[in-house]
ROPAFI-371899 format. One record per residue (C-alpha): x, y, z. Coordinates in Angstrom, 2 decimals. Example, Ala and Ser with C-alpha at 12.3 -4.5 7.8 and 13.67 -1.06 7.14 Angstrom:
! ROPAFI-371899
- X Y Z
- 12.30 -4.50 7.80 .
- 13.67 -1.06 7.14 .
! end
This chain:
! ROPAFI-371899
- X Y Z
- -28.72 39.00 5.31 .
- -25.49 40.74 4.56 .
- -24.55 43.90 6.31 .
- -22.85 45.40 3.63 .
- -23.53 45.77 -0.32 .
- -22.59 42.59 -2.14 .
- -21.68 41.49 -5.57 .
- -23.27 38.55 -6.75 .
- -23.07 36.92 -9.92 .
- -25.95 34.74 -10.71 .
- -24.97 33.66 -14.16 .
- -21.70 31.83 -13.87 .
- -20.78 27.93 -15.20 .
- -18.79 25.28 -14.19 .
- -17.93 21.84 -15.91 .
- -17.71 19.69 -12.80 .
- -14.55 17.53 -12.91 .
- -16.91 14.37 -12.82 .
- -18.92 15.91 -15.96 .
- -15.59 17.09 -17.95 .
- -14.20 13.53 -17.57 .
- -17.00 12.52 -19.13 .
- -17.22 14.72 -22.13 .
- -13.20 13.36 -22.65 .
- -14.26 9.97 -22.93 .
- -16.60 11.12 -26.01 .
- -16.08 11.66 -29.74 .
- -19.23 13.49 -30.88 .
- -20.56 16.70 -29.70 .
- -20.56 17.42 -26.91 .
- -16.82 16.53 -26.19 .
- -13.37 17.53 -25.21 .
- -10.90 16.92 -27.71 .
- -7.05 16.56 -26.87 .
- -4.57 17.84 -29.76 .
- -1.08 19.06 -29.61 .
- -0.13 22.47 -31.05 .
- 2.12 23.59 -33.55 .
- 4.91 24.53 -30.61 .
- 4.34 21.09 -29.36 .
- 1.79 21.88 -26.24 .
- -1.12 19.85 -25.27 .
- -4.16 21.76 -25.62 .
- -8.01 20.70 -25.03 .
- -10.92 21.95 -26.90 .
- -14.47 21.97 -26.38 .
- -17.05 21.48 -28.47 .
- -21.03 21.66 -27.36 .
- -22.40 22.71 -30.49 .
- -22.15 21.22 -33.98 .
- -20.27 22.93 -36.61 .
- -18.27 24.75 -34.02 .
- -15.86 27.68 -35.36 .
- -12.09 27.04 -35.29 .
- -12.74 23.35 -34.13 .
- -14.29 24.67 -30.60 .
- -13.31 26.66 -27.62 .
- -9.73 26.30 -25.77 .
- -10.70 25.01 -22.11 .
- -8.21 24.75 -19.02 .
- -8.72 24.82 -15.11 .
- -11.04 28.03 -15.17 .
- -14.02 25.62 -16.39 .
- -13.69 22.95 -13.63 .
- -11.30 24.28 -11.14 .
- -12.86 25.82 -8.12 .
- -9.75 27.89 -7.17 .
- -9.62 29.13 -10.57 .
- -13.57 30.72 -10.11 .
- -12.56 32.18 -7.01 .
- -9.49 33.98 -8.71 .
- -11.75 35.26 -11.21 .
- -14.33 36.48 -8.63 .
- -11.31 37.96 -6.43 .
- -9.84 39.74 -9.46 .
- -13.33 41.39 -10.56 .
- -14.56 42.05 -6.59 .
- -17.32 39.40 -6.81 .
- -18.23 38.37 -3.58 .
- -20.73 35.42 -3.93 .
- -21.33 33.29 -7.12 .
- -24.40 31.30 -7.64 .
- -22.92 28.27 -10.15 .
- -24.51 26.27 -12.62 .
- -23.32 23.16 -14.87 .
- -23.21 24.55 -18.04 .
- -25.15 23.43 -21.27 .
- -25.87 20.76 -22.56 .
- -26.24 19.45 -19.29 .
- -27.29 16.06 -19.48 .
- -29.53 16.14 -22.83 .
- -27.25 13.63 -24.73 .
- -27.27 11.18 -22.34 .
- -29.75 8.04 -21.78 .
- -32.42 8.03 -19.15 .
- -30.53 5.87 -17.01 .
- -27.21 7.29 -17.62 .
- -28.87 10.84 -17.01 .
- -30.53 9.87 -13.84 .
- -27.32 8.70 -12.30 .
- -25.32 11.40 -13.42 .
- -27.51 14.04 -12.22 .
- -27.50 12.55 -8.80 .
- -23.90 12.42 -8.80 .
- -23.03 16.43 -10.21 .
- -25.63 17.43 -7.65 .
- -23.80 16.06 -4.43 .
- -20.38 17.16 -6.72 .
- -22.07 20.64 -6.67 .
- -22.86 20.75 -3.27 .
- -19.44 19.47 -1.97 .
- -17.81 22.37 -4.37 .
- -20.19 25.01 -2.72 .
- -20.36 24.01 1.06 .
- -16.52 23.72 1.36 .
- -15.98 27.32 -0.29 .
- -14.62 29.99 1.91 .
- -17.02 32.33 3.56 .
- -17.31 35.97 2.60 .
- -15.03 38.05 4.82 .
- -16.90 39.63 7.65 .
- -20.30 38.23 6.49 .
- -22.00 35.09 7.48 .
- -22.68 33.20 3.88 .
- -20.75 31.10 1.60 .
- -18.78 32.66 -1.45 .
- -20.55 29.79 -3.54 .
- -24.13 28.78 -4.13 .
- -25.13 26.51 -7.20 .
- -28.17 25.41 -9.28 .
- -28.64 21.57 -9.36 .
- -29.47 19.45 -12.24 .
- -32.67 17.59 -13.52 .
- -32.09 14.12 -15.70 .
- -34.30 15.97 -18.09 .
- -34.20 13.63 -20.98 .
- -37.05 11.47 -22.96 .
- -38.10 8.25 -21.46 .
- -37.02 9.54 -17.75 .
- -39.56 8.51 -15.28 .
- -41.71 11.52 -13.37 .
- -40.63 9.53 -10.19 .
- -37.02 10.06 -11.19 .
- -37.40 13.67 -11.85 .
- -39.37 14.42 -8.18 .
- -36.56 12.51 -6.94 .
- -33.97 14.93 -8.25 .
- -36.27 17.68 -7.15 .
- -36.31 16.46 -3.42 .
- -32.52 16.07 -3.68 .
- -31.79 19.25 -4.74 .
- -33.96 20.93 -2.41 .
- -32.09 18.81 0.63 .
- -28.65 20.11 -0.61 .
- -28.27 23.14 1.45 .
- -26.02 24.80 -0.85 .
- -28.16 24.48 -3.78 .
- -30.85 26.86 -4.27 .
- -32.49 26.19 -7.39 .
- -32.05 24.35 -10.65 .
- -30.77 25.12 -14.45 .
- -32.94 23.64 -16.87 .
- -32.35 23.69 -21.02 .
- -35.58 24.45 -23.03 .
- -36.51 21.06 -24.49 .
- -37.48 19.40 -21.06 .
- -37.74 15.84 -21.41 .
- -38.02 16.50 -25.09 .
- -41.00 18.20 -26.16 .
- -40.26 21.66 -24.56 .
- -41.46 23.51 -21.14 .
- -45.04 23.52 -21.97 .
- -45.16 19.76 -22.27 .
- -47.89 18.64 -19.63 .
- -45.94 16.06 -18.41 .
- -43.94 18.22 -16.40 .
- -46.62 19.61 -14.56 .
- -45.84 17.42 -11.47 .
- -42.25 18.61 -11.83 .
- -43.36 22.20 -11.66 .
- -45.68 21.52 -8.88 .
- -42.72 20.01 -7.08 .
- -40.30 22.85 -7.88 .
- -42.95 25.73 -6.68 .
- -43.63 23.89 -3.59 .
- -39.74 23.38 -2.41 .
- -39.15 26.99 -3.70 .
- -36.39 26.46 -5.78 .
- -35.49 28.90 -8.31 .
- -35.37 27.67 -12.22 .
- -32.78 29.06 -14.34 .
- -33.64 28.74 -17.70 .
- -30.81 28.64 -20.03 .
- -30.71 28.27 -23.91 .
- -28.45 25.36 -25.55 .
- -29.30 24.92 -29.51 .
- -30.27 28.05 -30.46 .
- -32.71 28.09 -33.71 .
- -32.68 26.40 -37.19 .
- -29.00 27.31 -38.50 .
- -30.17 27.58 -41.99 .
- -31.29 30.96 -41.25 .
- -27.79 32.60 -40.90 .
- -26.86 31.75 -44.62 .
- -23.85 30.79 -46.34 .
- -21.42 33.49 -45.10 .
- -18.65 32.32 -42.27 .
- -20.05 34.47 -39.44 .
- -18.25 32.53 -36.83 .
- -20.17 32.19 -33.71 .
- -21.78 35.48 -33.71 .
- -25.05 34.73 -35.13 .
- -25.60 31.44 -33.23 .
- -24.61 33.15 -30.00 .
- -25.75 36.56 -30.19 .
- -29.38 35.98 -31.88 .
- -29.47 32.05 -31.89 .
- -29.36 31.66 -27.89 .
- -32.12 34.67 -27.00 .
- -34.40 33.59 -29.63 .
- -34.38 30.00 -28.43 .
- -35.18 31.32 -24.65 .
- -37.81 33.84 -25.79 .
- -39.92 30.96 -27.77 .
- -39.45 28.71 -24.97 .
- -40.64 30.94 -22.46 .
- -43.50 32.08 -24.90 .
- -44.79 28.58 -25.27 .
- -44.48 28.15 -21.50 .
- -46.51 31.11 -21.15 .
- -48.78 30.29 -23.67 .
- -49.54 26.70 -21.89 .
- -50.90 28.58 -18.97 .
- -47.87 27.11 -16.71 .
- -47.52 30.41 -15.04 .
- -51.26 30.34 -14.32 .
- -51.32 26.88 -12.82 .
- -47.98 27.38 -10.65 .
- -48.32 31.09 -9.35 .
- -45.59 30.86 -7.29 .
- -43.07 29.50 -9.85 .
- -39.57 31.45 -9.86 .
- -38.35 31.64 -13.20 .
- -35.02 33.53 -13.68 .
- -34.26 33.95 -17.83 .
- -30.63 33.77 -19.03 .
- -29.76 36.99 -21.47 .
- -32.07 39.21 -19.96 .
- -34.97 37.37 -21.35 .
- -33.59 37.37 -24.91 .
- -36.61 39.10 -27.37 .
- -39.29 38.54 -25.30 .
- -39.56 42.11 -23.33 .
- -39.41 43.62 -26.82 .
- -42.17 41.49 -28.42 .
- -44.50 41.26 -25.50 .
- -47.29 43.68 -26.51 .
- -47.25 42.27 -30.31 .
- -47.38 38.66 -28.45 .
- -50.40 40.17 -26.27 .
- -52.37 41.48 -29.93 .
- -51.68 38.67 -31.26 .
- -53.48 36.50 -28.51 .
- -56.07 38.52 -28.38 .
- -56.82 37.83 -32.03 .
- -56.58 33.97 -31.14 .
- -59.79 33.02 -29.05 .
- -58.04 29.60 -28.60 .
- -55.19 30.99 -26.78 .
- -57.21 34.20 -25.51 .
- -59.41 31.96 -23.10 .
- -56.58 29.54 -21.96 .
- -54.77 32.19 -20.28 .
- -56.07 34.51 -17.12 .
- -54.24 37.73 -17.92 .
- -52.79 39.46 -20.27 .
- -49.64 37.95 -21.72 .
- -47.54 41.33 -20.66 .
- -48.76 40.30 -17.10 .
- -46.49 37.22 -17.00 .
- -43.10 38.94 -17.55 .
- -43.85 40.61 -14.28 .
- -43.82 36.83 -13.00 .
- -40.51 36.27 -14.29 .
- -36.78 37.25 -13.22 .
- -33.95 38.18 -15.54 .
- -30.33 38.25 -15.45 .
- -28.56 41.65 -16.36 .
- -26.58 40.13 -19.13 .
- -27.57 42.37 -21.60 .
- -24.05 44.95 -22.13 .
- -26.05 47.81 -22.23 .
- -27.89 50.66 -20.16 .
- -30.63 51.38 -22.64 .
- -31.31 47.51 -22.94 .
- -31.75 46.80 -19.10 .
- -33.72 49.84 -18.57 .
- -36.31 48.78 -21.23 .
- -36.26 45.65 -19.80 .
- -36.93 46.68 -16.34 .
- -39.60 48.91 -17.66 .
- -41.66 46.17 -19.31 .
- -41.00 44.23 -15.90 .
- -42.67 47.08 -14.06 .
- -45.85 47.83 -16.35 .
- -46.84 44.01 -16.03 .
- -48.98 45.13 -13.13 .
- -51.28 47.25 -15.13 .
- -52.00 43.89 -16.99 .
- -53.22 41.68 -14.11 .
- -57.26 40.79 -14.82 .
- -59.15 42.87 -12.60 .
- -56.62 45.13 -11.38 .
- -56.93 48.85 -10.70 .
- -53.59 50.00 -11.28 .
- -53.23 52.71 -13.87 .
- -50.83 55.12 -15.29 .
- -47.26 54.73 -15.33 .
- -45.11 52.67 -13.41 .
- -41.39 53.55 -12.63 .
- -38.33 51.14 -13.84 .
- -37.35 51.42 -10.69 .
- -40.06 48.74 -9.90 .
- -38.77 46.57 -12.66 .
- -35.30 46.43 -11.57 .
- -36.13 44.57 -8.44 .
- -36.38 41.26 -10.56 .
- -33.03 41.99 -12.23 .
- -29.91 40.06 -11.64 .
- -25.97 40.69 -12.37 .
- -24.29 37.97 -14.04 .
- -21.00 37.27 -16.16 .
- -21.53 34.00 -18.49 .
- -18.14 32.92 -16.68 .
- -15.58 31.21 -18.09 .
- -17.10 32.04 -21.66 .
- -15.94 34.94 -23.41 .
- -12.66 35.24 -21.99 .
- -10.32 38.35 -22.66 .
- -8.02 38.22 -25.35 .
- -4.85 38.86 -23.22 .
- -4.17 37.95 -19.76 .
- -3.63 41.26 -18.28 .
- -7.07 42.36 -19.33 .
- -10.27 42.43 -17.09 .
- -13.34 40.20 -18.48 .
- -15.76 42.73 -20.82 .
- -18.75 40.53 -19.30 .
- -17.93 41.66 -16.06 .
- -17.03 45.37 -16.60 .
- -19.53 46.32 -19.31 .
- -22.12 44.51 -17.76 .
- -21.56 46.56 -14.86 .
- -20.86 49.81 -16.41 .
- -24.57 49.28 -18.04 .
- -26.09 48.66 -14.59 .
- -24.45 51.47 -13.11 .
- -25.78 54.33 -15.98 .
- -29.22 52.85 -16.01 .
- -31.20 56.37 -15.89 .
- -34.18 56.14 -13.89 .
- -32.10 53.75 -11.58 .
- -31.56 54.83 -8.11 .
- -28.62 53.74 -5.91 .
- -30.37 51.39 -4.32 .
- -31.87 49.77 -7.29 .
- -28.45 49.35 -9.04 .
- -26.95 47.98 -5.66 .
- -30.37 45.59 -5.88 .
- -29.39 44.34 -9.27 .
- -25.75 44.00 -8.46 .
- -26.52 41.85 -5.45 .
- -29.19 42.92 -3.21 .
- -32.03 40.73 -5.36 .
- -29.95 37.90 -5.38 .
- -29.60 37.54 -1.78 .
- -33.39 38.07 -1.37 .
- -34.23 35.57 -4.04 .
- -31.98 32.79 -3.34 .
- -32.25 33.47 0.54 .
- -28.22 33.21 0.49 .
- -27.29 32.20 3.95 .
- -24.67 29.83 5.17 .
! end
C-alpha cells in the first residue's frame, strides 16, 4: 500500500507496437494509413470507425511508445497508470488470429508494465495493465478460459478490457457464463468500454464531425450493453464480479429509476432478477471521466443509494454521496483528445481533476480516493 497519496489513471490506452504493426498492414477499418502532407512530411492517420471525420486522427509515438506515456504522466503528475489496449481490440479478426494475437499482446503488455520504473519512494510500478480476451464469434470456450488463465498469471495485469459485443451476441449471451465464472474466481477487474456507438442514422445528415458519435454514441452503447447484462441476471449469478464502466456509466445512472419502473411492469423480467435494478448500480465501478462536478456528484448519489434497493434490506433514509465516491476512479482517456498546442496541458486531465475537486459533499478523503486510493485498493497495486 502506498504511504503517500497517489494519482492513478485507470482509463488510459495504448496501441502496442505489435498491434500498430498489424493495423499498418490493413486497408479497411481499423487501419493506420500513411500519407504525405502538403509540406512533404510523412504522416500516419488512424481510422477505427467507419466514416471517420478528417480522414482519421493523426497518430504518433504517444500511441505506442512507453516513454511517451511516462512523459505524459510526468507532465501531469500521474503516478500510476492502468493501461489498456484501445478499441477495437481484436473484434475484426478470425477466431484463430484473435487467439494468437491476444496471447502475444498480453505478454507484450506484461513486458511493457513489468519493466516500467517504480513510483519514487513507493514500492509499486508506474504501469499496470488490462489484458485482452479473443472475444470474437466462433471462438471456443476453452480458448477464452485459457486467456483468462494467462492474464491471471501475468503479475502486472490486474484485469481485462472488454467491448460490448462479447463473442458476437452481446454481454448477456449465456455462452459467456463460464468466462464470467473464471473472471470472478480469478478476481480480475473487467473494464467495459464502447466502440460501435449506436445506429449512425440517428445523427442525421448534417456534418457534426465526431461530436455526436463520441459524446453520445459511445456512452449510449455502454448504457445499453450494461443494462442488458443486468437484465440477464449476470450480476446475480456472479455476485463477486467486478465491472468497471467507461465514461461514468453513460446514461445508466440517470435512467436507472426509469429502468426499475419499466421492469416492475414487465413480469417476465421482474421475475428474473433478485433485486430492484437500482441495486445493481452499487455493484459497479465507474470511471470519473465526466468533465463536471455536478455529473460526478449525481453518479455517486446513485451508487450510494443502491443499498436501499437490495431485497430484504433494512437500510432506509438518505445515503451520502461520499459512500458512492468509493466506487469511482480517475481517468484521462489518453492518448485521445490531445491539446491543440504543444504547450497546453491535456483538458482531459485538468478538467476531470477539477471536477473531482469541486464535487459538493465529497470530503478530502473521498476526493483522494477517487484520484487514486480507490484504484490502489481495487487493483491491489503492489510491485
